[in-house]
N, C-alpha and C positions, 0 to 999 in steps of 0.2 A: 114784378119780375116773372118772366114766363117759366113754365115748368121745364122747358128745354134749357133755359139759362141756368136754373138752379142745378139741374143734373149735370150740366157742363162744368160749372164751377166746382162741384163736388168731385167730378172725375179728374179735373186738372189738379186739385189738391192732393188726391190719392196718388196720381201719377208722379207729382213732385216728391211726395213722401216716400214712394217706393224706390225712387232713384237716388234719394239722399244717402249720405254715409254718416252715421248708420241709418238704415231705413226706418221711417216712422209710420209706414203703412205696409201691410202684407200684400202678397199677390192676390189672395182671395178677396181682400177689400177692394183692390183695384178692379178686379173682374166684376165685382158686384156693382161698383160705380159705373163701369162701362155698360153693363146690362141695363141699368136704370136710365142711362142717357139714350141708349138705342130705343128703349121702350117709350121714352118721352117723345122722341122723334116720330115713332110709328103711330102714336096717339094724337098727332097734330091734326087739327080739323081745318080743312079736309085732309084725309090721309094721302100722302104722296104715292104715286105709282112708280113702278120700276120697269123701264126708264121713265122719268117724269115727263109729263106733257107740258111744254112751255106755254102753250096757248090757253091752258085751262086753269092752272093754279097760280094765285097771287103769292108773292113772296118766295117764288121758286129760287131766285138767286141767293136769297138768305139761307134757304134750306140746303142748297148745293154747297155753299160756303161752310155751313156748319158740318155737313157730312164730310167734306174734304178735310176740315180740321180734325174731326173725330178719327178719320182714317189715319191721318198723320200721327195723331196721339197714340193710336193702337199700334202702329208700326214701331213707334219709339219704345213702347212698353215691351213688345215682342223682341226688339233688338237687344234690350237689356238681357233677355234670356238666350241670346245668340240665334234667334230665328228671324229670317227675312221673309217678307210677303210682298210679291210683286203686284203691281196695279192690274186691274181688270179693265181692258179697253173695250168699249162698246160703241163704236161709231164715230169717235173723234178722228180728226184728220191728222196726218203726219206719219212718221216712220219710227218704229221702235224695234230694236233688236234685228234690224235688217229687213223688216217686213211691215206691211201696212197695219197701223193700229186699228183699222176698221175690222180686222179679224179678231174674234173674241178668244181670250184664253185667261186662265187663272192658274197661278203657280205658287207653290210654297217651297222655299229653299232653305236649307240649313248649311251654311258654309263653314269650312275649316273647323269642324268639331274634332275632339280628341278621340283617336282610335286607340283602344286599350288592348294589351297592356302597354305597348309602346310602338310607335310607328315613326318613320322618318318625316312624315308630313301629315297634316290634318286631313280629315275626310270630308266629303261633301255628299249631301242627299237632296233630292228635289222630287216634287210631284207636279206635273203640268197637265192641265185639262184644257181642251180646246185646240187651237192651232198649234202645230209643232214649231220648235225653234228653227232658225235658219241653218241649213246644212253647210252653207258656204262661209258662215261667220260663227263657228261654234263657240268662240270665246265670249260672244255677246249673249249667249244663252244662259240658262240658270246655272248655279254652281254645280260642278261635276259633269256638265253636259259634254265637254270634249272627250272625256273617258267613256261616257255612255255611248256616244256616237261611234267611237272606235270599236266597241264591242258590237253595236248594232250592225255595223257594216260587214261583219263576218257573215251575216245572213243576207244583207241587202247592200252590196257594194255599188259602185257607179254603174256597172253594166246592168244591174237590176233596176236602179232608180231612174236611169235614163228611160224616158217614156217611149221605148222602141221594143216591140215584141222580139224576143230571141228566135232564131231559126231552129228548125228541128227536122228530123227525118219524117217524111210523110207516110212511111210504111208502118203498119201495125206489127206487133210481135207475132212470131210463129211458134207453134208448139210441135215437137220440142225445139228449143232454141239452140243455135250454135253460134260460133264466133262471127259468122257472116250472115246470119239470118235473124231478122227481127232485132229488138232492142235488148231484151233480157235485162241484166243488171246495169247496163250502160245507159239506159234511156233517161235516167234521172238527169244526167248532164249531157245528153246527146245533142242538145240545142246550144251548147257553148259554155255551160257552167263548168268551172275547173274542178269543183269538189262538191261533196254532199252537203256542205254547210249552206251554200247559196240557194236562195229562193225556196220554193216549195216543190215537192216531188210531182205534184199534179200539174205544174207549169208545162212540162214536156211529156207527161204521160198521155198516151193516146186514149181517147174516148170514142164512142160510137160515132159522134158527130164529126170527128176528125176524118173518118173514112166514109162519110155520107150514109151512115146507118142509123136506124131508129131503135136499135136493140134495147129492150127494156132493162137489161142489166146495167146500163150506163145512164148517168144523168144527162138529160138533153138540154138543160138550162143552167146557167151560172150567173152570179151577180158581178157586174162590172160598173163601178161608180154608182151603185145603188139601184141599178136597173137590171132586170132579167134579160139576158141575151143568150144566144146559142153557145153551148158549152164547147167551144173550139179552143185550140191551143193558143191562138192569138189573143182571144178575149181573156183567157186566164192569165196570160203573161202581162197584159195591159194592167189588170188590177194589181198584180204583184209589183209592177214598176212603181206604184205610188205608195209602197209600204212605209217609207220614212217621211213622206210629205203629206199624206192624207189628213192627218190630224186625228184627235181623239184623246187618248190618255198615254202619257209617257212618264215613267218614274225611274229613278236610279238611286243607288246608294253605294258608297265606297266601302261600307262596312257589311255587317251581316243583316239578313232580313229574316225575321221569325214571325210566323203567323200561327195562332192557335185557335181552335174552334171547339167549343164544348158540344154544340148541337150539330145539326146536319149542315152540309155545304153543297150547293148546287151551282155549277157553272154551265151556262148554255152559250155555245159559240156558233154563230151562223156562218162564219167564215172558216178559214183554215187555222191550224194550230201547229206550232213548232217549238220544241224544247231542245236547247243545246247546253250541254254540261261539259266544260273544258277540263275538269278534273285538276284545277289549280295550275294549269300550264301557263307560263308567261306568254304574253302576246308576241307575235313576230315583229321584228324591227327591220330597218332598212338594210342591215347587214346580214339578215337571215338568208340562208342558202335554200336552194330548191329542196334538198333533202330535209332541211328543218321544216319547211312548209308542209311537205308530205307527211312527216311524222306528226306535226301539229294537227293536221286535218284528220288523220287516221286514228288519233287517240282521243277524239272528241266523241262523246255520247250524244246521239241525235235521235229524237223521236219526231217524226213528221206525220201529222194526220191532216191530209188535204184531199179535197175532192171526194170525201167519203172513204178513202183508203189510207193505208199507213205505209210508212217507210221507216226503217230503223237502221242505225249504224252504232255499233259499240266496239271498243278497241280490243276485246278479247273474245275469240281469236282475232287475228290481225288483218283488217277489221272484219267484223261480221256484218253483212248487208242483207236486209230483208226488204223486199218491195213487192208491190202488186201492180201488174201491168195488164192492159187490155190486149187480148189475143183474138185474132180473126181466124175462125175455121168455119165449119158448116153453119154454126149457130151464133158465134161470137160469145166470148166468155172472158173471165178474169183469170189471171195466172199469178200464183204466188212464187216468187223466186227467193232463194236464200243462198248467199255466197259467204262461206266462212273464211275464205282466203287460207293462209297458212296459220296453223296453230292447233291446239288440242281442244277436243270437245269430249267431256266425260259426263255421262248421264247415269244417275243412280236413283232407283225407285223401288219402294216396297209397296206392294198392293197389286191391284189388277190393272192391266192395260188392255185396251181393245182398239184395234185398227180396222175401220170399215171403209171400204172404197168401192165406188161404182163410177164408171166412166168408160170412155172409148179407148183409152190406152194408159198403161202404166209401165214406166221404164226405170231401170236402175243402172247407173254407170259408176264403176269404181276404177280410178286410174284413167289412163289414156293410152290409145294405141299409137299415138304420134309422139314425136320428140324422143329424147333419150330415156324416158321412163324413170327419171331420177325421183319423181314424186309418186310413182306407183307403189302402193303400200304392201306390207305383209298383212294378210287377212287371217285372223284367228277367231274361231267360233267355238265356244265350249258351252254345253248345256247340261245342267243337272236338274232333273224334274221328277215329279211323282208319275207323270204320264206325258208322252209326246205323241201327237197325232197330226198327220199331214194329209190333206186331200187336194187333188187336182181334178176338178169335175166331180160328178156323182153319177149313180146309176140312172137317174131320171133326167140329168142335165150334164151330159159329157161335154168336154171342151169342144167348141164348135170347129176349131181348126187344129193345126199341128201342135204337138208338144215336143219341142226340140231342145237338145242339150249338147253343147260342144265344150270340150276341155282340151286345152293346149298347155303342156307343162313339161318341165324337165323330169319330173317324177310324180307319180300318182300312187298313193298308198291308202288302203282301206282296211280297217280292222273291226271285227265284231266280237266283243268279248275278249278274253285273254286266257292264257294257261292258268294264271292265278285265279281268275274269276270268270269262268265260262258263263254264257247266258243261262240264267236260271239258278245260279248258285250264290247270289248275293243274299245278304241277311233279310232284304225286303221281299225276296221271291217267295210267293205263296199263292195257292190257287185263288184265294180270296182277293188278291191284288190285280187279277186280270180283269180287263173291262169286258162287259158282256157284249157278245156279237162280234168280237174282233176276229175270231177264227173258229172253225168247227173242231171242237175237242182239243183246242190248244191248251197247253199247260206250261208252267215255268220251265225254261230250258229249250223250248221250241223256237226255231227260226223258220217261218213259213213264208213262202213266196208263191203267189198265184197270178197267172196272166191269161187274159182272154183277148184275142185279137183276130183280125182277118188274115194277117200275115206277120210273121216274126222273122227278121233278118239280122244276122250278126256278122260283122266283118272285123277281122284282126289283121292289120297290115294290108299291103297291096302288092301287086306284081312288081312294080317299080321300087317300092319301099317296104320290103318284108321286115317283120319283127326279127331282131337279131337272135333272141333267145326267149323261149316260152317254157316256164316251169310250173308244174302243178303237183302238189303233194297233199294227200288225204290220208288221215288216220281215223279209222272208224271201226267199231265192233260189227257193224252191219251196214251194208249199202244195198238199197233197192232202187231199181230203175225200170220204169214201165213206159212203153211207147205204143200207142194205138193209132194207126194211120192206114189209109188205103195203100200207101206205098212209102217206102223210105229209100233214100239213096245216100251212100257214104262214099266219099272219094278221098283217097290219101295219095297226094302227089309227091311224097317225100322220096328222096333218092335212097334212103336206108331206113328200115323200120326194125325195132326190137320190142317184142312183147314178152314179158316175163311174168309167169304166174307161180307163186311159191306154194300154193295150196291146191286142194282138189278143185278142178274146173269141170263143170258139167254144161254142155251145150245141147239144147233140144230144139230141133226144127220140125214143126208139125206139117210142113209141106215140102215140095221139091226144093232142094238146095243146089244151086249152080255156082261152082267156082271156076273162074277163068284166069289162066296165067298166060300172059303174052310173052313171057320169057321163061327161062328154066326155073325149076323148082327143086330145092334141096331140103329134105326132111331128115333130121338127125334125132334119134331116140337113144337116150342113155340106158334104157332098160328094154327088154323084149316087149314088143307091142304088136298089134294087129291092125292092118288097114285093109278095108274092103272097098273096091271101086265098082260101081254099078254101070251097066250099059243097057241098051234097049233089049237085047236078046236074053240076057241073063238076069233081068231085074227080079222076077218072081222067085227064081231058084235061089238067088243070093239072099233075098229077103228071108226065105225060110232058114237058110244057114245062119243068118244074123240072129234070128229069133232063138234058134237052138243054142247059139253061142252065149246069148244074153242069159238064157235059162241056166247054162252051166256056170256062168259068173255068179248068178244069184245063189246057186247051191254052194259055191265056195265061200261066199260071204256068210251064209247061214252057218256052215260048218265052223268057220272062224269065230263067229259070235258065240256058238255053243262051247267051243273050246275055251274061249276067254272067260265065259261064265263059270265054267267048272274049275278053273285054276284057283287054288287057294294060295295064301302066302307061303305055306310050307312046301307046296308042290310046284312052285313057279320054276318053269324050265325056260331060261332066257333064250337058249339056242332054238328050241322048238317055236317059241313065240316069234322070234326074228324071222324064221323060215316062213311061217304062216303069214306074217305081215308082208313079206316080200311077194308071196303069191297074190295076196290081195291087191297090192300096188300094181302088179303086172296086169291082173284082170281088169282093174278099173281104168288103167291106161288104155287097154284095148277097147273098152266100151267108149271112152272119150274120143278115140280116134275115128270110130265108125259113126259118131254122131248119135249114140244111143239116147 
């Protein structure tokens, strides 16, 4: 009796015992017998090849019959455990599952297993390697394939699997993009895809080859049907169209899938990658509305890594889209777009943040100048800091062009400090808290403004639209104002002017002063005062009189100061003091009037 026959008899005995009730053989004994039978076949002299060569080995038919019997026995043993194993077809003729059995595949299926804790129906799982099941006869595929195909078609529906490249706009993106320029966030499905689930983002993304450029930032070649071809949109779409028919590895489970790894894990993907997480949403049905479909698509989490770039969609905010698109300008470059749609975005961070940017343009838009402005936001910015510093240009590198600022609003309010906490009176204010080099001699409490320019111009209102009311109020213990210029000109075109000075006012003019009135002039003095008018003929004489008058005024002031010094609390004569102060007021008023 041959070794194979002995091993086969032992295996048949263990198989019958394992299937008996009660079992007389364990699963471990059955597996041991099966391993011994396989070993006996492999040690047959001469050893068979795979696949066997019919012209070389004698007894091949006997070998094939034994192997077929072994396979049937193994399937029977696995069926007892609820596991089904499909045949592996390698060149035989005929049709299986709607396709030629000359296409190789191997699949393991576990049908109708119990889903715990309870489920209305059993679950299915399968793994298939080699050719894919037929898409037109899903029921003939492995257990669970109809459900698997329904999910797969969310990414590759008939418009994708049809071997016809989708059309797309031939124009690359522009920067900055608008609703009518370039693709921006719409380019992912600009070629006809109805949502972000379908296909890969790179299918309709523009590359340099799409615009006849050899820009180094863009891949010039892509793989289509295993061959390197020009990286054009048509070639990329052709490869995606075979997504569900190409063959390879397809697995599915109606239950959960758990994978654990103690060590490292490395995945290398030469093609594209896409992850779709539906978030336990039920699938759409024939009765689903357009709104149902929109809600379903927008609430899917999508990560698309294709063509070396990424595309993301996630449902919060509603939905957020991130994509990378090729943009054509002077050099050709990639552009990152992000569209959060409607929703909230809150960022909280503790630590250090650094934003560094170099490029030809940076733009920021908040709200829109078109439409009803219903989505234009309120903008609130509050900053508490140990120190705040802002630079626009520098001494050695000023801004090359204009610095322009425009503000249009119903009201503009600006405040520095407050009555409760003026600048420099906070608990943190101390000389040691000031940064070195900020100002010359600055100390807490100072507000310093310095300007150097070729020309400074300031406009408030205009002839056609004057400001209705301007109000300025200043409270200070001391005000100093210095102007040094070759010439100054001040023009007041108001119809009426009122200047009120409550205290002593001294005006000194070191050169010729010319006052011109084109209308009448009325001067009202509440106390006696003196006014001197100079002309060409009497200038020198009048000047001598003014000098003598000023000398007399100085004498009166000295006399008054002496009197005040000598007055004690017991000798205070209120009437005399009032008279002397009145004389002083009169004298000073006269000096002010003549421009002393």
